[in-house]
C-alpha positions as semicolon CSV with decimal commas, in nm:
position;residue;x (nm);y (nm);z (nm)
1;M;-0,091;-0,386;1,093
2;M;0,160;-0,539;0,901
3;S;0,279;-0,437;0,558
4;G;-0,054;-0,198;0,455
5;T;-0,311;0,026;0,622
6;L;-0,623;0,219;0,486
7;F;-0,396;0,495;0,347
8;S;-0,256;0,262;0,051
9;P;-0,375;0,355;-0,222
10;W;-0,490;0,059;-0,338
11;A;-0,723;-0,004;0,030
12;M;-0,966;0,175;-0,141
13;G;-1,178;0,062;-0,483
14;G;-1,254;0,296;-0,756
15;A;-1,475;0,342;-1,046
16;Y;-1,753;0,185;-0,853
17;M;-2,036;0,183;-1,096
18;D;-1,816;0,074;-1,404
19;V;-1,715;-0,228;-1,253
20;A;-2,062;-0,308;-1,080
21;R;-2,167;-0,328;-1,400
22;H;-1,839;-0,514;-1,574
23;T;-1,916;-0,761;-1,300
24;A;-2,270;-0,772;-1,397
25;R;-2,204;-0,819;-1,746
26;L;-1,921;-1,102;-1,633
27;F;-2,173;-1,352;-1,414
28;N;-2,491;-1,237;-1,637
29;C;-2,670;-1,076;-1,361
30;P;-2,932;-0,801;-1,451
31;D;-2,791;-0,438;-1,374
32;H;-3,137;-0,297;-1,377
33;Q;-3,467;-0,282;-1,239
34;D;-3,633;-0,589;-1,241
35;G;-3,998;-0,618;-1,330
36;A;-4,128;-0,647;-0,958
37;G;-3,997;-0,327;-0,908
38;I;-3,677;-0,435;-0,728
39;P;-3,371;-0,152;-0,730
40;A;-3,102;-0,232;-0,949
41;S;-2,873;-0,289;-0,668
42;D;-3,018;-0,515;-0,494
43;T;-3,116;-0,739;-0,829
44;L;-2,730;-0,705;-0,853
45;L;-2,643;-0,829;-0,519
46;H;-2,856;-1,082;-0,511
47;C;-2,699;-1,265;-0,818
48;L;-2,361;-1,234;-0,727
49;Q;-2,454;-1,352;-0,390
50;S;-2,451;-1,665;-0,576
51;V;-2,169;-1,657;-0,790
52;D;-1,863;-1,861;-0,669
53;V;-1,642;-1,688;-0,463
54;K;-1,327;-1,770;-0,642
55;N;-1,465;-1,626;-0,972
56;L;-1,606;-1,360;-0,818
57;T;-1,244;-1,266;-0,710
58;L;-1,039;-1,309;-0,994
59;S;-1,236;-1,089;-1,157
60;L;-1,082;-0,761;-1,020
61;M;-0,783;-0,849;-1,249
62;D;-0,978;-0,788;-1,531
63;H;-0,911;-0,392;-1,441
64;V;-0,578;-0,461;-1,410
65;S;-0,333;-0,234;-1,656
66;I;0,023;-0,331;-1,500
67;F;0,137;-0,533;-1,200
68;F;-0,193;-0,577;-0,979
69;N;-0,286;-0,201;-1,038
70;P;-0,505;-0,039;-1,024
71;V;-0,711;-0,203;-0,739
72;L;-1,051;-0,113;-0,846
73;M;-1,289;-0,398;-0,682
74;G;-1,230;-0,270;-0,329
75;P;-1,410;-0,061;-0,041
76;R;-1,581;0,256;-0,042
77;V;-1,731;0,501;0,146
78;D;-2,104;0,345;0,201
79;G;-2,213;0,560;0,506
80;D;-2,276;0,265;0,723
81;Y;-1,988;-0,001;0,701
82;L;-1,718;0,292;0,613
83;P;-1,886;0,616;0,723
84;A;-1,595;0,830;0,573
85;E;-1,307;0,870;0,379
86;P;-1,027;0,664;0,605
87;E;-0,813;0,985;0,622
88;V;-1,096;1,136;0,791
89;L;-1,194;0,910;1,037
90;M;-0,818;0,895;1,150
91;A;-0,788;1,314;1,120
92;E;-1,078;1,309;1,376
93;G;-1,007;1,029;1,594
94;R;-1,255;0,797;1,494
95;H;-1,169;0,451;1,554
96;K;-1,061;0,223;1,796
97;I;-0,825;0,297;2,068
98;T;-0,615;0,024;2,199
99;D;-0,214;-0,087;2,182
100;I;-0,112;-0,125;1,833
101;I;0,158;-0,286;1,664
102;S;0,250;-0,145;1,279
103;G;0,525;-0,243;1,042
104;V;0,673;-0,278;0,721
105;T;0,958;-0,455;0,556
106;A;1,280;-0,315;0,415
107;D;1,193;-0,346;0,071
108;E;0,886;-0,359;0,049
109;G;0,865;-0,259;-0,324
110;G;0,990;-0,560;-0,410
111;L;0,605;-0,672;-0,453
112;L;0,617;-0,459;-0,772
113;A;1,019;-0,412;-0,860
114;L;1,051;-0,771;-0,891
115;P;0,778;-0,869;-1,135
116;L;0,903;-0,556;-1,338
117;Y;1,253;-0,643;-1,371
118;N;1,142;-1,003;-1,431
119;S;0,977;-0,869;-1,748
120;E;1,141;-0,675;-2,050
121;E;0,802;-0,619;-2,176
122;L;0,660;-0,463;-1,859
123;R;0,959;-0,260;-1,848
124;F;0,916;-0,124;-2,193
125;D;0,577;-0,055;-2,135
126;L;0,616;0,173;-1,856
127;V;0,864;0,358;-2,007
128;N;0,728;0,420;-2,346
129;N;0,325;0,436;-2,278
130;F;0,384;0,604;-1,948
131;T;0,059;0,824;-1,968
132;E;-0,060;0,470;-1,916
133;K;0,145;0,270;-1,697
134;G;0,287;0,528;-1,484
135;P;-0,035;0,669;-1,302
136;A;-0,124;0,238;-1,297
137;S;0,136;0,150;-1,163
138;L;0,110;0,420;-0,874
139;D;-0,224;0,337;-0,851
140;I;-0,330;0,725;-0,855
141;C;-0,674;0,769;-0,720
142;E;-0,975;0,976;-0,770
143;G;-0,960;1,347;-0,654
144;D;-0,549;1,344;-0,726
145;A;-0,428;1,617;-0,970
146;D;-0,298;1,549;-1,339
147;P;-0,237;1,149;-1,321
148;V;0,061;1,156;-1,550
149;Q;0,248;1,502;-1,426
150;L;0,182;1,375;-1,050
151;S;0,369;1,012;-1,172
152;Q;0,636;1,218;-1,376
153;E;0,718;1,407;-1,049
154;I;0,720;1,094;-0,827
155;F;0,988;0,935;-1,087
156;D;1,176;1,252;-1,131
157;F;1,265;1,265;-0,754
158;Y;1,351;0,920;-0,714
159;L;1,494;0,842;-1,071
160;G;1,512;1,198;-1,211
161;G;1,296;1,087;-1,502
162;V;1,150;0,772;-1,629
163;T;1,365;0,481;-1,613
164;V;1,415;0,159;-1,544
165;E;1,771;-0,005;-1,611
166;K;1,892;-0,269;-1,395
167;E;2,114;-0,014;-1,196
168;D;1,781;0,208;-1,106
169;A;1,632;-0,123;-0,945
170;D;1,658;-0,048;-0,556
171;K;1,538;0,323;-0,649
172;I;1,255;0,194;-0,854
173;C;1,189;-0,092;-0,522
174;Q;1,230;0,248;-0,277
175;L;0,964;0,428;-0,485
176;Y;0,684;0,154;-0,508
177;G;0,692;0,055;-0,153
178;D;0,724;0,400;-0,067
179;R;0,390;0,482;-0,235
180;H;0,227;0,129;-0,154
181;F;0,345;0,044;0,198
182;N;0,596;0,296;0,374
183;L;0,402;0,648;0,353
184;G;0,058;0,468;0,464
185;H;0,247;0,310;0,745
186;D;0,389;0,641;0,882
187;L;0,076;0,863;0,831
188;V;-0,131;0,604;1,023
189;S;0,091;0,579;1,275
190;A;0,182;0,936;1,358
191;L;-0,187;0,999;1,353
192;Y;-0,278;0,700;1,588
193;A;0,016;0,767;1,814
194;R;-0,136;1,123;1,824
195;N;-0,495;1,016;1,905
196;A;-0,393;0,742;2,175
197;A;-0,165;0,893;2,306
198;H;-0,217;0,768;2,635
199;K;-0,172;0,374;2,459
200;R;0,157;0,216;2,265
201;T;0,201;0,227;1,902
202;F;0,483;-0,013;1,863
203;M;0,672;0,030;1,504
204;Y;0,882;-0,202;1,335
205;S;1,079;-0,288;1,005
206;L;1,193;-0,611;0,928
207;D;1,588;-0,567;0,827
208;H;1,677;-0,957;0,817
209;R;1,691;-1,139;0,470
210;G;1,611;-1,484;0,520
211;Q;1,681;-1,790;0,310
212;R;1,278;-1,758;0,189
213;S;1,194;-1,447;0,019
214;L;0,941;-1,369;-0,255
215;R;1,281;-1,312;-0,433
216;Q;1,305;-1,691;-0,509
217;F;1,031;-1,704;-0,683
218;Y;1,137;-1,441;-1,017
219;D;1,455;-1,491;-1,231
220;A;1,520;-1,123;-1,241
221;D;1,862;-1,049;-1,181
222;V;1,813;-0,770;-0,913
223;G;1,679;-0,757;-0,545
224;Q;1,941;-1,049;-0,421
225;N;1,933;-0,876;-0,078
226;W;1,580;-0,732;-0,073
227;V;1,363;-0,794;0,200
228;S;1,022;-0,787;-0,003
229;H;0,674;-0,790;0,107
230;V;0,515;-1,090;0,219
231;D;0,886;-1,186;0,367
232;D;0,767;-1,169;0,704
233;L;0,448;-1,420;0,606
234;F;0,785;-1,700;0,607
235;Y;0,807;-1,640;0,982
236;F;0,456;-1,704;1,106
237;F;0,326;-1,951;0,845
238;T;0,430;-2,199;0,731
239;G;0,313;-2,567;0,551
240;G;-0,008;-2,603;0,305
241;T;0,217;-2,554;-0,019
242;S;0,573;-2,549;-0,122
243;V;0,571;-2,149;-0,069
244;F;0,557;-2,181;0,296
245;S;0,795;-2,501;0,316
246;P;0,958;-2,492;0,711
247;L;1,257;-2,273;0,747
248;E;1,598;-2,439;0,767
249;R;1,852;-2,182;0,825
250;H;1,957;-2,148;1,242
251;E;1,923;-1,777;1,184
252;D;1,549;-1,795;1,007
253;L;1,490;-1,983;1,269
254;R;1,579;-1,773;1,534
255;L;1,458;-1,470;1,416
256;R;1,135;-1,691;1,400
257;D;1,153;-1,747;1,759
258;I;1,208;-1,367;1,852
259;L;0,900;-1,264;1,628
260;T;0,651;-1,485;1,755
261;K;0,739;-1,412;2,137
262;L;0,719;-1,034;2,065
263;W;0,348;-1,118;1,888
264;V;0,291;-1,367;2,187
265;N;0,361;-1,069;2,427
266;F;0,194;-0,810;2,287
267;A;-0,146;-1,019;2,256
268;T;-0,121;-1,178;2,580
269;S;-0,024;-0,806;2,767
270;G;-0,019;-0,532;2,574
271;N;0,325;-0,503;2,551
272;P;0,593;-0,706;2,342
273;T;0,887;-0,679;2,561
274;P;0,753;-0,687;2,907
275;D;1,081;-0,787;3,048
276;N;1,420;-0,860;2,969
277;S;1,410;-1,216;2,830
278;L;1,487;-1,081;2,503
279;G;1,752;-0,882;2,590
280;F;1,590;-0,573;2,437
281;T;1,332;-0,327;2,495
282;W;1,074;-0,200;2,204
283;Q;1,011;0,160;2,250
284;P;0,692;0,312;2,174
285;A;0,688;0,573;1,928
286;A;0,521;0,930;1,942
287;A;0,334;1,115;1,680
288;A;0,644;1,364;1,633
289;N;0,897;1,051;1,689
290;L;0,832;0,770;1,475
291;Q;1,118;0,537;1,581
292;H;1,094;0,185;1,538
293;L;1,228;-0,167;1,573
294;S;1,476;-0,292;1,342
295;L;1,395;-0,690;1,344
296;T;1,706;-0,880;1,262
297;L;1,883;-1,139;1,484
298;K;1,985;-0,853;1,719
299;P;1,658;-0,597;1,699
300;S;1,704;-0,252;1,825
301;M;1,550;0,081;1,804
302;K;1,570;0,310;1,489
303;N;1,524;0,665;1,451
304;D;1,282;0,743;1,174
305;T;1,478;0,750;0,853
306;R;1,185;0,907;0,594
307;K;1,112;1,263;0,680
308;E;1,280;1,396;0,379
309;V;1,076;1,161;0,158
310;R;0,737;1,247;0,354
311;A;0,812;1,559;0,331
312;F;0,799;1,543;-0,049
313;W;0,512;1,348;-0,047
314;E;0,340;1,594;0,136
315;T;0,362;1,876;-0,140
316;L;0,201;1,681;-0,392
317;P;-0,209;1,754;-0,470
318;T;-0,333;1,439;-0,403
319;R;-0,677;1,383;-0,248
320;Q;-0,527;1,256;0,078
321;N;-0,246;1,529;0,106
322;F;-0,578;1,794;0,103
323;L;-0,790;1,601;0,342
324;L;-0,468;1,552;0,625
325;H;-0,287;1,871;0,572
326;P;-0,391;2,106;0,247
327;D;-0,169;2,384;0,380
328;K;0,146;2,185;0,288
329;V;0,012;2,117;-0,082
330;V;0,160;2,281;-0,361
331;P;-0,081;2,265;-0,662
332;F;0,087;2,253;-0,999
333;A;0,069;2,513;-1,229
334;R;-0,111;2,325;-1,520
335;E;-0,199;1,999;-1,584
336;D;0,000;1,944;-1,895
337;H;0,243;1,664;-1,781
338;G;0,515;1,869;-1,746
339;G;0,413;2,206;-1,581
340;S;0,608;2,318;-1,332
341;R;0,424;2,369;-0,958
342;N;0,314;2,696;-0,825
343;P;0,290;2,728;-0,507
344;E;0,062;3,067;-0,544
345;G;-0,173;2,922;-0,759
346;P;-0,511;2,746;-0,676
347;A;-0,544;2,408;-0,578
348;V;-0,666;2,176;-0,895
349;I;-0,802;1,865;-0,837
350;K;-0,998;1,680;-1,131
351;R;-1,263;1,466;-1,005
352;L;-1,113;1,152;-1,131
353;R;-1,166;0,796;-1,135
354;K;-0,899;0,540;-1,073
355;Y;-0,681;0,534;-1,314
356;R;-0,732;0,170;-1,563
357;L;-0,659;0,024;-1,869
358;L;-0,993;0,038;-2,043
359;D;-1,201;0,348;-2,112
360;E;-1,510;0,123;-2,094
361;L;-1,514;-0,191;-1,905
């Protein structure tokens, strides 16, 4: 698993009925039972199967409020392909048991922070229309408590408030990286290591800043040293477009060779370092010890660095937390966008659809 798991907020869709009806109107598909008595869902399915897949995929951008968020056109718990919420499946150990590699880049949040700092308009909107843009940027999900207060608490933790000045860039990057990638990676890895204790869970962080980076596609005056989301792909793929032009620097070619050998070893034997040929050993993680391999020119094992961050996130009244560890949640005392939290108060979960730009699509 590279830079994403089903615990990431964007991995599941939302507002399914609204999205289906919007898509039906967009491609002139019926969204009601036809004259022959065929159910509306079957009629819509048959129509959408004839739509050009490129156009169908691009329609997901119709629901975007800021960046690429919220991601509404995504999977749902249908009872067959996905029989339960991902958190429930992982907590109950209802998944394939095998050795896995799971990792993130050092600065995953660059995927959102770079376009934010590349656009004065985006920064203005986030700060001055925070009641909409804040929850949307965090992909607040159905079942989460008051989206605005939740978003405010998160920004307060990382930044002390809603601020996006240049000096805040690293913290903004960390905030979005934790929300959209790092926390899901940690939680899934810990549960997997617990459920598959007789197998191995190899965790990593890509910490080498190469010549090729997502940063090169933005003019923003921040993030020069970020190892952003997608930066790992430059070591695995080349050609096709100018985006994946061949690596040139000796250091990058060296890291590419290390990564390739690790991945091939793992695919062959289930162990990325079965011998001493690379000069280091990748130790597997455990549920209570999320150690990881720092991928640099001289890879080395590092201890868990996000315990404090996870401790904060685990207290938030989100759907995910109520499914995984409800005993750790500190509910909001009231849902008024600025209320304090009351540890003794009852859990308040609104049945919300994913936050989105339009009230009606």
